[in-house]
C-alpha positions in Angstrom: 11.9 41.9 19.1 14.7 42.5 21.9 14.9 44.7 25.3 17.2 45.0 27.8 16.1 44.7 31.2 18.3 45.4 34.6 17.7 43.6 37.5 18.9 44.0 40.6 18.0 40.1 42.1 21.3 38.8 40.7 24.9 39.7 40.3 26.2 37.8 37.1 24.7 37.1 33.8 23.6 33.5 33.2 24.3 32.2 30.0 22.9 28.8 29.3 23.7 26.1 27.0 21.7 23.6 25.3 20.3 20.9 27.9 22.8 22.5 30.7 22.7 23.9 34.4 24.3 27.1 35.0 24.5 29.0 38.9 24.6 32.6 39.4 24.1 34.6 42.4 24.3 37.8 44.1 23.5 41.3 42.8 22.0 43.1 39.8 22.9 41.8 36.1 21.5 42.9 32.7 19.5 40.2 30.5 18.9 40.3 27.0 15.3 39.3 26.1 14.2 37.9 23.0 11.0 36.5 21.1 12.5 33.6 19.7 15.2 31.6 20.9 18.7 31.8 19.1 20.9 29.0 18.0 23.7 30.3 20.2 21.3 30.1 23.3 22.5 33.8 24.7 19.1 35.0 24.9 16.2 33.7 27.0 13.3 34.6 29.3 13.9 35.3 33.0 11.2 33.5 35.1 11.6 36.0 38.0 10.2 34.4 41.4 12.0 36.8 43.8 10.4 40.1 45.5 10.1 42.8 43.2 10.2 41.0 39.7 8.3 43.5 37.3 7.4 40.5 34.8 4.7 38.6 36.3 2.4 37.7 33.2 3.3 34.2 32.0 2.2 35.4 28.5 4.8 38.1 28.4 7.6 35.5 28.9 6.7 33.2 25.7 9.6 30.5 25.3 11.2 31.7 28.6 13.7 29.4 30.4 12.8 28.4 34.1 14.8 29.8 36.6 14.4 29.1 40.4 16.9 29.7 43.5 18.4 26.7 45.1 20.5 27.5 48.4 20.3 31.2 47.3 21.4 30.7 43.9 19.8 31.5 40.6 19.6 28.2 38.8 19.1 28.7 34.9 17.5 25.7 33.1 17.3 25.7 29.0 13.5 24.6 28.2 12.1 26.1 25.3 9.4 23.9 25.2 7.7 25.6 21.8 10.6 24.5 19.8 11.5 21.4 20.8 10.6 18.2 23.3 12.5 18.2 26.1 14.4 14.4 26.5 15.0 13.1 22.6 18.1 11.3 22.5 20.5 12.1 19.6 23.4 10.7 18.0 26.2 12.6 15.9 27.1 10.9 12.9 30.8 12.4 11.7 30.1 11.7 7.8 27.3 13.9 7.7 28.6 16.4 10.1 24.8 15.9 11.5 22.7 14.4 14.3 20.4 11.3 13.7 17.3 11.1 16.0 17.8 8.0 18.1 14.3 8.1 20.2 12.5 9.6 22.4 14.6 8.9 25.3 13.3 10.6 28.6 10.4 12.3 26.7 7.2 12.1 28.1 5.3 14.2 25.8 2.5 12.7 23.6 2.9 15.3 21.0 6.6 15.5 19.7 8.6 18.2 18.2 11.8 17.3 16.3 14.1 20.5 16.0 15.7 21.3 12.8 18.9 21.7 14.5 20.7 20.5 17.6 23.8 21.6 19.6 24.2 23.6 16.5 24.0 21.3 13.8 21.2 19.8 11.4 19.0 16.9 12.2 19.0 15.0 8.9 17.8 11.3 9.9 15.5 9.4 12.3 17.2 6.0 13.4 16.0 2.5 13.0 13.1 2.1 15.6 13.4 5.3 17.0 9.9 5.6 18.0 8.8 1.9 17.7 6.1 0.9 20.0 6.0 4.5 21.6 2.0 3.3 22.2 1.2 7.1 24.1 2.7 9.0 20.8 0.0 10.8 19.0 1.4 13.5 16.6 5.0 14.1 15.7 6.5 17.2 13.7 9.5 16.1 11.5 11.8 19.0 10.2 11.9 19.5 6.5 16.1 18.8 7.0 15.1 15.3 7.8 15.9 13.1 4.4 16.2 9.6 6.2 13.5 7.6 8.6 14.9 4.2 9.2 13.3 0.7 9.5 10.7 0.2 12.0 11.1 4.1 13.5 7.4 4.4 13.8 6.1 0.8 13.9 3.6 0.1 16.5 3.0 3.8 17.1 -0.9 2.7 18.0 -2.0 5.9 18.8 -0.3 8.0 16.3 -3.1 9.9 14.1 -1.0 11.6 11.5 2.5 12.2 10.0 3.9 14.4 7.6 7.1 13.0 5.6 9.1 15.9 4.6 10.2 16.3 0.9 13.8 15.2 0.8 13.0 11.7 2.2 13.7 9.4 -0.7 13.0 5.9 0.8 10.1 4.4 3.1 12.1 1.9 4.8 10.8 -1.6 5.8 8.1 -1.8 8.4 8.3 2.4 9.0 4.8 2.5 9.8 3.8 -0.6 10.4 1.2 -1.3 12.9 0.3 2.3 13.2 -3.5 1.5 13.3 -4.6 5.2 14.3 -3.2 6.7 11.0 -6.0 7.9 8.5 -4.4 9.3 5.7 -0.7 10.0 4.5 0.9 12.0 1.6 4.4 10.6 0.2 6.5 13.6 -1.4 7.4 13.6 -4.8 11.1 13.2 -3.5 10.2 9.4 -2.6 11.2 6.8 -5.1 11.0 3.4 -3.0 8.4 2.1 -0.4 10.3 -1.4 1.1 8.2 -4.3 1.9 5.9 -3.9 4.8 6.2 0.0 5.4 2.4 0.5 6.1 1.3 -3.1 7.0 -1.7 -2.9 9.0 -2.2 0.7 9.2 -5.8 -0.5 9.8 -7.5 3.0 9.6 -5.6 4.2 6.4 -8.4 5.5 4.1 -6.4 7.7 1.8 -2.9 7.3 0.5 -1.3 9.5 -2.0 1.8 8.0 -4.0 3.5 10.1 -6.5 5.0 9.2 -9.9 8.2 9.5 -8.6 7.8 6.2 -6.9 9.4 3.3 -8.9 9.4 0.4 -6.5 6.5 -1.0 -3.7 7.7 -3.6 -1.9 5.7 -7.1 -0.5 3.4 -6.7 2.2 3.4 -3.1 1.6 0.0 -2.0 2.0 -1.4 -5.3 3.8 -4.0 -5.7 6.1 -4.8 -1.8 5.1 -8.7 -2.7 5.5 -10.1 0.7 5.0 -8.1 1.9 2.2 -10.7 2.4 -0.6 -9.0 3.2 -3.5 -5.3 3.8 -4.9 -3.8 4.8 -8.1 -0.4 3.2 -8.8 2.4 5.7 -10.2 2.9 5.5 -13.7 6.4 4.0 -14.6 6.3 1.4 -11.6 7.2 -1.8 -13.1 5.6 -4.9 -11.5 3.5 -5.2 -8.1 5.1 -7.0 -5.2 3.9 -10.4 -3.4 1.1 -9.6 -1.1 1.2 -5.6 -1.7 -2.6 -5.2 -1.2 -3.9 -8.4 0.7 -6.3 -8.3 2.9 -7.1 -4.8 2.3 -11.3 -5.6 2.6 -12.3 -2.0 1.8 -10.1 -1.7 -1.7 -13.3 -1.0 -4.1 -10.9 0.4 -7.0 -7.5 0.7 -8.1 -6.0 1.8 -11.4 -2.7 -0.3 -12.7 -0.4 1.5 -15.0 0.2 0.1 -18.3 4.3 0.1 -17.2 3.3 -2.8 -15.0 4.3 -6.0 -16.4 3.5 -8.6 -13.4 1.5 -9.1 -10.6 3.1 -11.0 -7.7 1.7 -13.8 -5.7 -1.6 -12.9 -3.2 -1.0 -9.1 -4.5 -4.8 -8.7 -3.9 -6.1 -11.8 -1.8 -8.8 -10.9 -0.2 -10.0 -7.8 -1.5 -13.6 -8.7 -1.0 -14.8 -5.7 -2.4 -12.8 -5.1 -5.5 -15.3 -4.7 -8.4 -13.2 -3.2 -11.7 -9.6 -4.3 -12.5 -7.9 -3.6 -15.9 -4.9 -5.6 -16.2 -2.3 -4.2 -18.6 -1.2 -5.6 -21.9 2.2 -5.6 -21.1 1.5 -8.2 -17.9 2.9 -11.2 -18.6 3.0 -12.8 -15.1 -0.3 -13.4 -12.6 1.2 -14.9 -9.3 -0.4 -17.4 -7.1 -3.4 -16.7 -5.4 -3.4 -13.0 -7.1 -7.2 -12.0 -6.8 -8.2 -15.1 -4.6 -11.5 -14.4 -2.6 -12.2 -11.0 -4.3 -15.7 -11.7 -3.9 -17.3 -8.5 -5.8 -14.9 -9.0 -8.9 -17.6 -9.3 -11.9 -15.4 -9.8 -14.8 -11.7 -10.5 -15.9 -9.7 -10.1 -19.2 -6.6 -12.0 -19.2 -4.1 -10.3 -21.7 -2.5 -12.1 -24.0 0.8 -12.2 -22.7 0.1 -13.9 -20.0 1.4 -17.5 -20.4 0.0 -19.6 -17.4 -2.3 -19.0 -14.6 -1.1 -20.1 -11.5 -2.8 -22.1 -8.1 -6.0 -20.6 -7.0 -5.7 -17.2 -9.0 -9.2 -16.2 -9.0 -10.0 -18.9 -6.5 -13.3 -17.7 -4.6 -14.2 -14.9 -6.6 -17.8 -15.4 -6.0 -19.6 -12.9 -8.5 -17.1 -13.4 -11.1 -19.4 -14.1 -14.3 -17.1 -13.0 -17.1 -14.0 -14.4 -18.4 -11.8 -13.7 -21.5 -8.3 -15.3 -21.9 -6.8 -13.6 -25.0 -3.5 -15.8 -24.8 -3.9 -18.7 -27.4 -0.9 -20.5 -25.1 -2.0 -19.7 -21.9 -1.7 -22.7 -19.4 -3.6 -23.0 -16.2 -2.2 -24.7 -13.6 -4.4 -26.9 -11.7 -8.3 -27.3 -11.0 -8.2 -24.6 -8.1 -7.4 -21.5 -10.6 -11.2 -20.3 -10.9 -12.4 -22.8 -8.3 -15.8 -21.2 -6.9 -16.1 -18.8 -9.4 -19.9 -19.0 -11.1 -18.9 -18.2 -14.7 -21.3 -17.4 -17.3 -19.6 -16.4 -20.2 -16.1 -17.4 -20.8 -14.0 -16.5 -24.5 -11.1 -18.7 -24.0 -8.7 -20.8 -26.0 -9.3 -24.4 -26.7 -7.0 -25.8 -23.7 -8.8 -24.3 -20.7 -12.3 -25.5 -21.5 -12.2 -28.0 -19.1 -10.9 -25.7 -16.2 -13.9 -23.6 -16.0 -16.5 -26.5 -16.4 -19.2 -25.5 -14.0 -22.8 -25.5 -13.8 -23.2 -21.6 -14.4 -21.6 -21.5 -17.7 -23.9 -20.3 -20.5 -21.8 -19.3 -23.0 -18.4 -20.2 -24.4 -16.5 -18.7 -27.2 -13.3 -20.7 -28.2 -10.8 -18.6 -30.0 -8.0 -20.6 -30.8 -7.1 -24.2 -30.5 -7.2 -27.5 -32.6 -8.8 -29.6 -29.9 -11.7 -29.9 -27.7 -10.3 -32.5 -24.9 -12.5 -35.6 -23.5 -15.2 -34.1 -21.2 -14.2 -30.5 -21.7 -17.5 -29.1 -20.8 -19.3 -32.3 -19.8 -22.0 -31.7 -17.3 -22.4 -28.1 -17.9 -26.2 -28.4 -17.3 -26.8 -24.3 -18.2 -24.8 -24.2 -21.4 -27.0 -22.8 -24.3 -24.2 -22.2 -27.1 -20.8 -22.6 -28.0 -18.5 -20.9 -30.5 -15.5 -22.9 -32.2 -12.5 -21.9 -34.4 -12.1 -23.3 -37.9 -9.0 -24.3 -36.6 -10.6 -27.5 -34.4 -9.9 -30.8 -35.8 -10.8 -32.9 -32.7 -13.6 -32.8 -30.4 -13.2 -35.8 -27.6 -14.9 -38.2 -25.8 -18.0 -36.8 -23.7 -16.9 -33.3 -24.7 -20.5 -31.7 -23.9 -22.2 -34.8 -22.8 -25.2 -34.0 -20.3 -25.4 -30.0 -21.6 -29.1 -30.5 -21.7 -29.8 -27.0 -22.6 -27.0 -26.9 -25.5 -28.8 -26.3 -28.7 -26.5 -24.1 -30.9 -22.8 -24.6 -32.1 -21.5 -21.7 -34.4 -18.6 -23.2 -36.1 -16.2 -20.5 -38.2 -15.4 -22.8 -40.8 -17.2 -24.3 -43.5 -20.2 -27.7 -43.4 -17.5 -29.7 -45.3 -14.7 -28.3 -42.7 -17.2 -29.6 -40.0 -17.3 -32.9 -41.3 -13.5 -33.3 -41.1 -13.8 -32.9 -37.5 -12.9 -35.9 -35.6 -15.3 -36.4 -32.9 -15.0 -39.2 -29.9 -17.7 -41.2 -28.6 -20.8 -39.5 -26.9 -19.4 -36.1 -27.6 -22.7 -35.0 -27.7 -24.7 -37.1 -25.7 -27.9 -35.9 -23.6 -27.5 -32.4 -25.3 -30.5 -30.4 -25.8 -30.7 -31.1 -30.1 -27.5 -29.4 -31.6 -27.9 -27.4 -34.9 -24.2 -26.7 -36.2 -24.1 -23.3 -37.7 -21.5 -23.2 -40.2 -20.3 -20.3 -42.5 -22.1 -21.9 -45.5 -25.2 -23.5 -43.9 -26.3 -25.8 -40.9 -26.0 -29.5 -39.5 -28.8 -30.7 -37.5 -28.7 -33.3 -34.6 -31.6 -32.8 -33.5 
């Protein structure tokens, strides 16, 4: 609604420009009033302080520009606090014919509103480090026209409680929200295709994050130390999980890994102590160092057949891991620490890795493939009760099952004649519980 008011206070019309000061004095003049500010800045509220001004109720002057008198002149200052925060800094970009937001400048507000336009041009980007370490910033409104948010733009904004990423942003840059320790939830719009490294690292209050299927890349350490994040669904189509993506997410209890994933990087879930169930897709061929290290609530895991190597400490410290299945016949184990501290009770594995899960908790071992049970492979497995061996086994090494005091049953998926052809080493069954070998056509009693 617009209306004209004739006043007798001043003699000139005050035309105000953005962030400018205009002096006017003298007799009567006409102001055109507007409920909202126009982009051309020609309409403004008049804060009458002179005697006889009939506009006295501030509620009737919503969006007004403050006027006062200095040396007998009226000084008009443009201050539409309802529209954007005063004091923000901008940079004009000739390539896009738009303004980039540089930062808070002299703005002291805790709640910042970025305008969609500045000086008649659109605001399209928030610059790198624009609001980095603005510890007093509690909220910020970003207009829909912004399509770029730079590196470290809000890093270290420890009081920021929430933010809406505009639809149109395609990349969440590195460290954009790193250390925003009071943000509890965030929705990533469907326009985003890339979340770069450390984008949300140490957002320690983040409990909910929605990642759309448009995202095809999540960089390393992207959600590291988001210690209150409880669950996450990764988008269909993402090809890999980068190094340390969810490292230190100590409340993460469940995650859905899509079938498109082919590799899971070093430390990807290291320290996710509440993770109880993980399904590794069949397409995965690579699992990195420490990938599930110290996932103390993980109870079972199936390693798909395409994984050709399990690297250093992949499952070390998984103190509840009692069931293991390794489907690949050629899977190689990189050192003794892969399953260190894992109380595995039931193992379905190829022959080549028997010796790497040798521990007191083992009760049942099913060997799925291979021709050799190596020397001392399951020696001293004091709770081992049964073993199943494939018909392909042709050698059982020295002390292979020595001191397995509860071992009473071996199931051999071949004939008794085939069993007798197997070459056995010295003391292969010494101090066992009295073994009966169950073959496909009969039994052999070693009791």
